[in-house]
SESEKOL-715366 format. One record per residue (C-alpha): residue in one letter; y, z, x. Coordinates in steps of 0.25 Angstrom, whole numbers, plus 2048, in hexadecimal, padded with zeros to 3 digits. Example, Ala and Ser with C-alpha at 12.3 -4.5 7.8 and 13.67 -1.06 7.14 Angstrom:
2
a7EE81F831
s7FC81D837
end
This chain:
575
mF203F64D9
rF133F14D4
kF103F24C5
lF003F34C7
kEFF3F44B7
nEF83E74B4
iEED3E44BE
mEE53D84BF
iED83DA4C6
tED03CE4CA
gEC13D04CC
gEC13DD4C4
aEB33DC4C0
gEAE3DA4CE
fEA93E64D7
iEB63EA4DD
gEBF3E64D2
cEB83EE4C7
nEB83FA4D0
fEC73F84D2
iEC93F74C3
hEC24044C1
yECA40B4CC
lED74064C6
lED440C4B8
gECF4194BE
eEC04164BB
sEBA4164C8
tEAC4114C9
aEA941C4D2
gEAE4264C9
gEB542F4D3
aEC34344D1
aEC742F4DF
fEC74214D9
tECF4234CD
dEDD4244D4
sEE34164D1
gEEE41B4C8
fEED40D4C1
dEF240D4B2
gEF43FE4AF
tEEB3F34AA
iEE03EB4B1
vEDC3DD4AE
nECF3D94B5
vECD3CA4B7
dEBF3C64BB
cEB73BA4B8
lEAA3C24B8
tEA23BA4C3
yE953C04C9
aE9D3CB4D0
gEA43CF4C3
nE9E3DA4BB
aEA53DE4AE
eE9B3EA4AC
sEA23F14B7
lEAF3F24AF
vEA83F64A1
dEAE4044A2
iEBC3FF4A5
eEBB3F549A
kEB7400490
kEC240A494
yECE401498
gECA3F3492
gED63ED48A
kEDF3F848F
rEE03F949E
yED53F04A1
fED43E149E
fEC93D74A2
eECC3C84A4
kEC03BF4A7
aEC73B44B0
dEC63AD4BD
iED13B04C7
cED13A14CA
dED539E4BB
rEE439D4BC
pEE739C4AD
qEDF3A94AA
iEE53B14B6
eEF33AD4B1
rEF03B14A3
iEEB3BF4A8
lEF73C14B1
kF003BF4A5
qEF83C549A
yEF73D24A1
dF043D24A9
iEFC3D44B6
dF043DB4C1
tEF93DD4CB
iEED3D54CF
iEE23DB4D7
hED93D04DC
fECA3D44DE
aEC43C74D8
aEBC3C04E3
eEAF3BA4E7
sEAA3C34F2
hE9C3C14F6
vE9A3BB504
dE8C3B5502
rE913AF4F4
sE9D3A94FC
iE933A2506
lE8A39C4FB
gE963984F2
pEA43994F8
eEAB3914ED
aEAC39D4E3
fEB23A54EE
iEBD39B4F1
kEC03994E2
tEC13A84DF
nEC63AF4EB
vED03A44EF
mED439C4E3
gED33A84DA
tEDC3B04E3
fEE63A54E3
tEE63A44D4
lEE93B24D2
lEF43B24DD
dEFA3A64D7
cEFA3AB4C9
aEFF3B94CD
rF0B3B24D5
nF0F3AA4C8
fF0D3B64BF
wF153C04C8
kF203B74CC
kF2E3BA4C6
eF383B04C0
dF3F3AF4CD
gF323AB4D5
sF313B84DC
mF253C14DB
rF243CE4D3
dF223DA4DC
dF1B3E34D2
vF0E3DB4D2
lF023DA4DC
fEF73D14E0
hEEC3D94E7
hEE13D14EE
iED43D74F1
sECD3D14FD
tEC23D4507
dEC13D8516
eEB83CC518
vEC43C351A
yEC43CA528
gEB63C652C
sEAC3D0531
lEB03DD536
gEAE3E0545
kEA63EB54B
tEB33F354C
gEC03F4545
yEC53F1537
fECB3E5530
tEDA3E752F
eEE43E0526
tEE83D7531
tEDA3D3535
pED93C4536
yED13BD52B
dEC33B852F
pEBB3B5522
rEAD3B0525
sEA73AD517
pEAC3A550B
yEAE3B2504
sEB73B850E
sEBE3AB511
sEC23AA502
kEC73B8502
aECF3B550F
sED53A9508
sED93B14FC
dEE03BC505
hEE83B250B
iEEC3AC4FE
vEF03BA4F8
mEF93BC504
aEFF3AE503
yF043B14F5
yF0B3BE4FA
hF123B6506
tF153AA4FE
yF183AE4F0
gF1B3BD4F2
lF103C14E9
pF0D3D04EB
vEFF3D14F0
tEF63DB4F8
lEE93D84FE
sEDD3E1502
nED13DD50A
cEC63E7507
tEB83E950E
nEAB3E9506
nEAB3F14FA
yE9F3F94F3
gE9E4014E7
pE9B4004D8
fE993F34D1
qE973EB4DE
fE913DE4DB
pE823DE4E0
eE833D34E9
kE8C3DA4F3
lE873E0500
lE853EF4FC
pE803ED4EE
lE773E24F2
mE713E94FD
iE6F3F64F5
sE673ED4EA
nE5F3E64F5
iE5B3F34FC
kE573F94EE
eE4F3ED4EB
gE493EA4F9
kE4F3DD4FB
nE553D7507
lE633DA50B
pE6B3CD50D
vE763CE518
yE823C451A
gE813BE528
dE7B3C7533
gE803D452B
kE8A3D7537
nE963D652E
iE9D3E352E
rEA33E7521
dEAB3F351C
wEA73FA50F
iEB0401505
yEAD4074F8
vEB33FF4EC
eEBC40A4E6
dEC240D4F4
hEC63FE4F5
nECC3FE4E7
rED440A4EA
gEDA4034F6
vEDD3F74EE
wEE53FF4E4
qEED4064EF
iEF03F84F5
vEF43F34E7
kEFD3FF4E4
nF034014F2
sF023F54FB
pF0E3EC4FE
aF0D3DE4FA
gF073D4504
eEFE3DF50B
kEEF3DE50D
wEE63EA50F
nED83EC515
lECF3F650D
gEC33FB513
gEB9407514
eEB8408523
nEA9407521
eEA43FB529
wE963F652A
eE8E3EA52F
nE873E5523
iE7A3E552A
kE7C3F352F
lE803F8521
lE733F251B
mE6A3F7526
nE70405524
wE6D404515
mE5F3FF518
gE5D40B522
iE61415517
cE5840F50D
kE4C410516
qE5041F519
iE5042150A
eE4341A508
kE3D423513
rE4242F50D
nE3D42B4FF
yE2F429505
qE2F43750B
lE3443D4FE
dE284364F7
eE1E43C500
aE2544A4FF
vE254494F0
gE164464EF
kE134514F9
vE1B45C4F1
tE164584E4
aE084584E8
wE0A4664EF
fE1046C4E3
eE054664DA
rDFA46D4E3
eE0247A4E2
gE004794D3
fE0F4744CF
rE114684C7
sE1D4614CC
cE274564C9
iE3144F4D4
lE3F4504CF
kE494444D3
gE4643F4E0
qE3A4364E1
gE384354D2
nE464304D1
aE434264DD
lE3841F4D4
mE4341B4CB
yE4B4144D5
pE494054D7
cE454084E5
pE404164E6
gE414174F5
hE504154F4
rE534224ED
tE5B42B4F6
aE504364F8
gE534454F7
dE4A4514F6
iE3E4554ED
dE4145C4E0
iE334604DA
wE324674CD
vE264704CC
sE1F4774C0
gE204864BF
rE2B4904BC
sE364924C6
sE314A04CB
eE2349A4CE
vE2848E4D5
iE324964DE
rE264A04E1
fE1D4954E5
vE2848E4EE
hE2B49B4F5
tE1C49D4F9
iE1E490501
sE2D492506
pE324A0503
kE4149D507
eE434914FD
kE4E4944F3
aE4D4924E4
sE5748E4DA
yE5648D4CB
hE4F4804CB
hE4947E4D8
iE444844E5
dE4547D4F3
fE3747A4F9
pE33476508
aE3646850B
iE2B45E50B
nE2C453517
gE3A458519
iE3E45550A
pE45461503
vE3D4654F6
eE4246D4EA
vE384734E0
hE3D4734D2
yE3847D4C7
rE444774BE
pE484694C0
cE5746D4BF
yE604754B7
lE6D4764AF
qE774814B1
nE7A4844A3
pE7048E49D
lE6E487490
yE6C479495
nE6447E4A1
fE5A485497
rE5947748F
lE5747049C
qE4C4794A2
kE45478494
yE46469495
fE404694A3
rE3447249F
qE31469493
sE3145D49C
aE2A4634A8
eE1C45F4A4
eE1F4504A3
qE274504B0
fE1B4564B8
lE1244C4B2
hE1B4404B4
kE1543B4C1
vE1742F4CA
rE1142B4D8
iE1942E4E4
eE1342B4F2
dE0542C4EB
eE0843A4E5
aE0943C4D6
vE174424D4
aE1D4474C7
iE2C4424C5
pE344444B9
tE3543B4AD
vE414324AB
rE4543A49E
fE444474A6
nE4C4424B2
iE5743E4A8
iE5944D4A5
yE554534B2
qE5D44A4BC
lE6944B4B3
vE6945A4B4
hE674594C3
iE734504C4
yE7B45A4BB
nE764664C4
hE7B45F4D0
lE8945C4CA
fE8B46B4C9
qE834704D4
eE854674E0
gE894594DE
iE8244C4DA
gE7D4414E3
lE7C4324E0
rE6D4334E2
qE6C43C4D5
iE744324CD
iE6C4264D2
dE5F42D4CF
yE644304C1
yE684214BF
fE5941D4C1
vE554284B7
vE5E4234AC
iE5C4144AD
nE4D4164A9
dE4A40F49D
eE4141B497
lE4E422494
lE5241748A
vE4741C480
iE4A42B482
rE5A42B483
dE5D432476
tE5343D47A
lE5943E488
qE6743F482
rE6344A479
eE5D452485
lE6A44F48D
kE73455482
hE69461481
lE6A46448F
gE79463490
lE78457499
wE7F44C490
kE8C44C496
fE8744C4A4
aE7D4404A1
gE8943849C
aE9043B4AA
vE844364B1
mE8342A4A9
yE924274AD
vE8E4284BC
lE814204BA
nE894154B3
vE954144BD
vE8D4164CA
lE8040F4C7
gE834074BB
lE7A40E4B0
sE7A4064A3
eE7E40C496
eE70409490
kE6A41249B
mE7341E499
iE6D42B494
aE7B43048F
pE8942A48C
iE92429498
dE9B43549A
eEA642E4A2
kEAE43B4A5
rEA34434AA
gE9D4374B1
kEA94354B9
lEA94444BD
lE9A4434C1
lE9C4374C9
tEA843D4D1
eE9F4494D3
iE944404D9
lE9E4394E2
nEA54454E7
gE9944E4E9
gE8C4474EB
nE7F44D4EB
fE8045D4ED
gE8F45B4EE
qE8E4574FD
fE9A44E4FC
dEA34574F3
eEB045A4FB
rEB745F4EE
yEB546E4F1
dEB14734FF
fEAE4824FE
gEA4482509
hE9548450A
sE94493506
sE8E4984F9
fE9C49C4F4
gEA248E4F8
hE964874F1
nE9848F4E4
lEA748C4E4
qEA447E4E5
rE9B47F4D9
lEA64864D1
cEAF47B4D4
rEA54714D0
dEA34784C3
lEB24784C0
rEB24694C2
lEA74674B9
vEA94714AE
rEB24674A6
yEA745D4A5
yE9B4664A4
pEA04744A0
vE9247949C
eE8B4774A9
aE9847A4B1
lE9A4874AB
sE8B48B4AC
eE8B4884BB
pE914954C0
iE8849D4B6
fE7C4964BA
rE7F4974C9
tE804A64C7
wE734A74C0
hE6C49E4CA
fE704A84D5
fE694B34CF
wE5D4AA4CB
rE5C4A64DA
mE5C4B44DF
kE514B84D5
nE484AC4D9
kE4B4AD4E8
rE3D4B14EA
sE354B04DE
end
C-alpha cells in the first residue's frame, strides 16, 4: 500500500503544479468546497528552479500557512542529480509527482534544446535517482512508493474531426515540445518494465484556470483582445484541442496516484474539443456582440438622462456605463440594464412613473420603467439598502449627504453629459449592492469584476482611513474583508490596494456562493422549491440560515425586513 506521506512535487511553482499543491492542502484556488476533498495529511516538498514559467507569488498563501510544517520549497533544477539525491534523502520522499516541464509549442520551435534538457534529461534524472533511493538491499523495488509522470495529449498528434484519443492511440508528435514529452513518456514506462519502478502516467488535454502563464493560448488571447492586438495562431489554426479546468485535472491526477495499479497510463480530458481558430472566432464574435450592446446602452443612457433632466429630475447613472469607463476597454464590459438614480422623494418619483406607465411595480429602492431601445430601466429613489434598520438608517443618511456631489459628477457618454458616482461613493454603494445580492438573489462575476476596477483606483489610497471608518459605521467591515479575499484570489488584487484586511473564512464562503449561485441565483441547485412565491420565500429562509453564522445582524434582519417590505409595497402600489 502506498504511503503518500512525503510527496515531492516538481514544477510546483508552475501553473498546474501550484494549483495541485493548493488542492492537496485543501486550499483550492477556486475556493469551492468541491475542490477540498483530497484527504491528504502529509508533507509536500516543492522542487522548482523558478524559470520564466515559475511564479513563487502563486504560493505565498501556502508558504504563510504551511511553510516549515507541511510545505517546504527547494529551489533546484531537476537535472541536478546531487540536489535531487539530497532532497529525496533529506525528506524521506515516498512519492514523486512530476509536473516540471517546458511546455510551450512556439518556444520549442524557437529553442528546442531547453525542451530536450528539461523534459527528457530532467525526467531521466528523477527516475534514476528515485530508482536508487527506493531500491531495497536485495535489489528489489519498494512497493509503497510511486513515481507519477504528468504528460500531454499532444504526444498523440492532432485530434481528428470525430472520436477521442485513447490510452492505446499511437504516438504521433509533431513539434519539439510534443516529441520531448513523448520521449519522457517512453523512458518512464521503460523504468517500470526494466527496473520494476512503480510508476503511473497521465496524458492530459489543455488546462486553463488560475495562475496560468500569460503566454498560453487562452490568457494570451484574452489579453490581446482586451488590448486590441492581433491574435497569433499556431499553423493554420485547425489543430483540435480539448480543454479541461485545472482543478478537474488535478483531482483526476490525485485519484490515479491513490488508486491506479503501477504501470498504467491514463488519459484525462474535459470532452470539450475546439479547433483553435473556431474557438478564437467564437470569442471574437462574442466580443463584437458585447461591443454592440455597450454602444446601444451608451445611446440609451444618454436618452434617459436627457429625458429625466427635461422633466425636472436630476439624475446619476449607477453601475453600468459608469463602471464601463473604469475598464481598460469600456466596450468589453458585459452590459446589463440601466439603473438611474433620480432626485426626489420615493412617493414623488413613484407617482411620476405611474403617470407614464401605471402598471409598473415599486420596491423600497426603485421602480421599473418602460424599456428604452429594448433595454430595461430601473429608476432609483434610493441607490440600495441594508436590511438591518439601524445600518440602513445610517446608509440612507450617507446617500442623502452624498447625493449633490453625485448628481454634479458628470462625464460625456455619446455626446451627452451624464452624471456617474464618484469613486468614493462607489466603494460604499457597490459593496452594499453586492451584499444585498448575497442575501436576496445571488452574486454574478460581473459585479465582482466591476468592484475590482473601483477598488484599484489610486484615489482611494489618500482616503482609505476615512473609508474604513465609514465601512465600520455601516456594518460592512467584515463583508469588505470577504470581498477583498475574493478579489485577491480570483483577480490578484494586491494588498496595497485593499480597503480592508482579508477575511479568509467569510471570503471562502462568499466565493462558494458566487460559484454555486451566479447572478440572481440562476445556477443555484442546492434548493429547489419551485417558482412560486412560497417556494421563493423558503429558498430565502434557507439562505438566511446558511449565512447567519457569518453575518448574523443582516441575516436575522432579513425576515423582518421582508415582512415590513410587503406592507410598504401594498401602501405604495399606486401612490
